[in-house]
Each structure stands twice: as structure tokens, then as C-alpha cells.
C-alpha positions as CSV (number, residue, x, y, z in Angstrom):
1,A,-51.3,-15.6,-87.5
2,D,-49.3,-17.1,-90.4
3,R,-46.4,-14.8,-89.6
4,L,-46.5,-15.9,-86.0
5,G,-46.6,-19.6,-87.0
6,Q,-43.7,-19.1,-89.3
7,G,-41.7,-17.3,-86.5
8,R,-42.3,-20.2,-84.1
9,L,-41.3,-22.7,-86.8
10,L,-38.1,-20.8,-87.5
11,Q,-37.3,-20.6,-83.7
12,A,-37.8,-24.4,-83.4
13,I,-35.6,-25.0,-86.4
14,G,-33.0,-22.6,-84.9
15,R,-33.0,-24.5,-81.6
16,H,-32.7,-27.9,-83.4
17,V,-29.8,-26.6,-85.6
18,G,-28.1,-25.2,-82.5
19,R,-28.3,-28.5,-80.7
20,E,-26.9,-30.3,-83.7
21,L,-24.0,-27.9,-84.0
22,R,-23.3,-28.2,-80.3
23,F,-23.4,-32.0,-80.5
24,D,-21.0,-31.9,-83.6
25,A,-18.7,-29.5,-81.7
26,V,-18.6,-31.9,-78.7
27,M,-17.9,-34.9,-80.9
28,A,-15.1,-33.0,-82.7
29,A,-13.6,-32.0,-79.4
30,I,-13.7,-35.6,-78.2
31,A,-12.0,-36.8,-81.4
32,A,-9.4,-34.0,-81.2
33,G,-8.3,-35.1,-77.7
34,V,-7.3,-38.6,-78.8
35,P,-3.5,-39.1,-78.9
36,A,-1.9,-40.1,-82.2
37,P,-0.5,-43.7,-82.4
38,D,3.2,-44.0,-82.0
39,P,5.4,-45.5,-84.7
40,A,5.8,-48.8,-82.8
41,E,2.0,-49.3,-82.7
42,A,1.8,-48.6,-86.5
43,R,4.6,-51.1,-87.0
44,A,2.9,-53.8,-84.9
45,F,-0.3,-53.3,-86.9
46,Y,1.6,-53.8,-90.2
47,D,3.5,-56.8,-88.9
48,A,0.4,-58.5,-87.6
49,R,-1.4,-58.2,-91.0
50,P,1.0,-59.3,-93.8
51,D,-1.8,-60.2,-96.2
52,R,-3.4,-56.7,-95.9
53,F,-0.3,-55.0,-97.2
54,R,0.4,-57.2,-100.3
55,Q,0.4,-55.9,-103.8
56,P,-0.8,-58.6,-106.3
57,E,1.1,-59.5,-109.4
58,R,0.6,-56.9,-112.1
59,R,1.5,-56.7,-115.8
60,R,2.8,-53.5,-117.4
61,A,0.9,-53.5,-120.7
62,R,0.2,-51.7,-123.9
63,H,-3.0,-51.9,-125.9
64,L,-4.2,-51.2,-129.4
65,L,-7.9,-51.1,-130.3
66,I,-9.6,-51.3,-133.7
67,T,-13.4,-50.7,-133.2
68,V,-16.0,-52.5,-135.3
69,N,-18.7,-50.3,-136.8
70,A,-20.5,-51.2,-140.0
71,D,-21.4,-47.5,-140.5
72,F,-17.7,-46.7,-141.4
73,A,-16.0,-48.5,-144.3
74,E,-12.6,-48.7,-142.4
75,N,-14.4,-50.3,-139.4
76,D,-16.8,-52.7,-141.0
77,P,-16.3,-56.2,-139.5
78,A,-14.2,-57.6,-142.4
79,T,-12.0,-54.5,-142.8
80,A,-11.5,-54.1,-139.1
81,A,-10.5,-57.8,-138.8
82,R,-8.0,-57.4,-141.7
83,R,-6.5,-54.2,-140.2
84,A,-6.2,-55.7,-136.7
85,G,-4.7,-58.9,-138.1
86,E,-2.1,-57.0,-140.1
87,L,-1.2,-54.8,-137.2
88,A,-0.9,-57.8,-134.9
89,D,1.4,-59.5,-137.4
90,R,3.7,-56.4,-137.6
91,L,3.8,-56.1,-133.8
92,K,4.6,-59.7,-133.2
93,A,7.5,-59.4,-135.6
94,D,8.6,-56.1,-134.0
95,P,7.2,-55.4,-130.6
96,T,9.4,-52.3,-130.3
97,A,7.0,-50.6,-132.8
98,F,4.0,-50.9,-130.5
99,A,3.9,-47.4,-129.1
100,E,4.3,-45.8,-132.6
101,L,1.6,-48.0,-134.2
102,A,-0.8,-47.5,-131.2
103,K,-0.4,-43.7,-131.6
104,R,-1.2,-44.0,-135.4
105,H,-3.9,-46.7,-135.4
106,S,-5.5,-47.3,-132.0
107,E,-9.0,-46.0,-131.4
108,C,-8.6,-46.1,-127.6
109,P,-7.8,-43.0,-125.5
110,S,-4.6,-44.9,-124.5
111,A,-3.3,-44.2,-128.0
112,L,-2.2,-40.7,-126.8
113,E,0.3,-42.6,-124.5
114,G,1.4,-45.1,-127.2
115,G,-1.2,-47.6,-126.0
116,L,0.3,-47.6,-122.5
117,L,-2.1,-49.0,-119.9
118,G,0.5,-49.0,-117.1
119,P,0.7,-51.6,-114.4
120,V,-2.5,-53.7,-114.6
121,A,-3.8,-56.0,-111.8
122,R,-5.7,-59.1,-112.5
123,G,-9.4,-58.4,-113.0
124,T,-8.9,-54.9,-114.3
125,L,-9.5,-55.4,-118.0
126,Y,-12.3,-57.1,-119.9
127,P,-12.4,-60.8,-119.0
128,G,-11.0,-62.0,-122.4
129,L,-8.2,-59.5,-122.3
130,D,-7.4,-60.1,-118.7
131,E,-7.1,-63.9,-119.2
132,R,-4.8,-63.4,-122.2
133,L,-2.6,-60.7,-120.6
134,F,-1.9,-62.8,-117.6
135,A,-1.0,-65.8,-119.7
136,M,1.6,-63.8,-121.7
137,R,5.4,-63.7,-121.2
138,A,7.2,-60.4,-120.9
139,G,7.8,-58.8,-124.3
140,E,5.1,-60.9,-125.9
141,V,2.3,-59.5,-128.2
142,D,-1.0,-61.2,-128.5
143,G,-4.1,-60.6,-130.6
144,P,-6.4,-59.7,-132.2
145,I,-8.7,-60.5,-129.3
146,E,-12.4,-59.7,-129.8
147,T,-14.6,-58.1,-127.1
148,G,-17.8,-56.1,-127.3
149,V,-15.9,-52.9,-128.1
150,G,-13.7,-54.2,-130.9
151,L,-10.5,-56.0,-131.7
152,H,-7.6,-55.6,-129.3
153,I,-3.8,-56.2,-129.6
154,L,-2.0,-56.5,-126.3
155,M,1.7,-56.3,-125.4
156,C,3.0,-57.5,-122.0
157,E,6.0,-55.2,-121.4
158,A,6.9,-56.6,-118.0
159,I,5.7,-58.9,-115.3
160,L,5.6,-57.2,-111.9
161,P,5.6,-59.9,-109.3
162,A,3.4,-59.8,-106.2
163,R,5.2,-58.1,-103.3
164,R,4.6,-56.7,-99.8
165,I,4.0,-53.0,-99.7
166,P,7.0,-51.5,-97.8
167,F,6.1,-50.2,-94.3
168,A,7.3,-46.7,-95.1
169,R,4.7,-46.5,-97.8
170,A,1.9,-48.1,-95.7
171,E,2.6,-46.2,-92.5
172,P,0.7,-43.0,-93.2
173,K,-2.4,-45.0,-94.1
174,I,-2.0,-47.2,-91.0
175,R,-1.7,-44.2,-88.7
176,R,-4.8,-42.6,-90.2
177,H,-6.7,-45.9,-89.7
178,L,-5.5,-46.2,-86.1
179,I,-6.4,-42.6,-85.2
180,D,-9.8,-42.8,-86.8
181,R,-10.5,-46.1,-84.9
182,R,-9.4,-44.4,-81.6
183,R,-11.6,-41.3,-82.3
184,R,-14.7,-43.5,-83.0
185,A,-14.0,-45.5,-79.8
186,A,-13.7,-42.3,-77.7
187,Q,-16.9,-40.9,-79.2
188,D,-18.8,-44.2,-78.7
189,A,-17.6,-44.3,-75.1
190,W,-18.8,-40.8,-74.5
191,L,-22.2,-41.5,-76.0
192,R,-22.5,-44.7,-73.8
193,R,-21.7,-42.6,-70.7
194,I,-24.3,-40.0,-71.6
195,G,-26.9,-42.8,-72.3
196,A,-26.1,-44.4,-68.9
197,R,-26.7,-41.0,-67.1
198,S,-30.0,-40.3,-68.9
199,G,-31.2,-43.9,-68.4
């Protein structure tokens, strides 16, 4: 009896899975039949939404971190503050030494890249660091700045102004968005027709 019940259950599961697979195949076929948007349609979408394709102002920055940890003599609060202050003074006097000093002294993974954080958008860093970085001029060094992870020294290498993302770079993403929207619309229309027939 148990074996018979298990067999019926497996058959029911098989029928359910078969229906699901057929439904998925139909939905995929409907989506596949949707024509791709032409370049003019993608361009019109881009032109109608200028704010959607804006890259905000960013700062190309470097960073040096001295952690504070009372368990280690070189990182107890007083020693860490002295080390960070000395490094900041050296870097303010000679910003060109930032990469080398970050490699030698920073306790952040970015040390491997000479402290390079790359282009940073507003709101990416810790709030205290973010505020200071976006108040700096290109070429300026600031710090030490204290956060919960330690003492930071920042360098603003360059200010990258806000700009509109070029259409050529945005077009592939726009075309994917438009085709996905068309596919969903075609699938929804098919489901409504099926619902209307069965209702």
C-alpha cells in the first residue's frame, strides 16, 4: 500500500513538474518572439531621460589607515595618533610620496595599490571621510581623520566632475531594458488572453 501511495505521489509530482516545464517553455517562446528595439528607439529613450544617465561628481582618492588597538604597542591610541600625525605631516609636505608611504605603513587592503581607492562617488566612504574628501581640492592631503576603524589620511588626486554618460556606453543597457520590458508585456498580454478564455 505504501509503495502504491508513493507511486501515485510521484506521478502527481511528475504531472505538476511537466505542466510547469510546459508553461516555462511557452513563456520563453513568447519572450523569444519579441522584436529587438531599433537604435532610434534606444536613442529616444536616452534623450528623454537625461537625469537617468548622469554620472555624479567623483573624486580620485588615495587612503592610508593606521588602526587603533591597545593590544599592540605600535597601535595603542597614543602611538597610533603620533604615527598618523607624522605621516600626515610628511604627506602634506610631499603628496607625491603618498603611494610609497601607503604601501609601507597603511593597514588597509588598499595599501597593496599604494592606497588607491580609485574614483569615489559621494556617499561611498565612512561619513566623516566622505565629508572631508568632497571638501578637498585636487592634490590636497587631509588627516588624520578618526573613524571607528582607526586614523585615516586622505589624498584627493583629482576631481572628476559630474557628466552625462555617453549614449554609446549606455546603449547596450538601454536595449536590454527595452527588450526585457517588451518581453514582460508580451507575456502579460498572453496571460490575460488565457485568463479571459478560461473566465
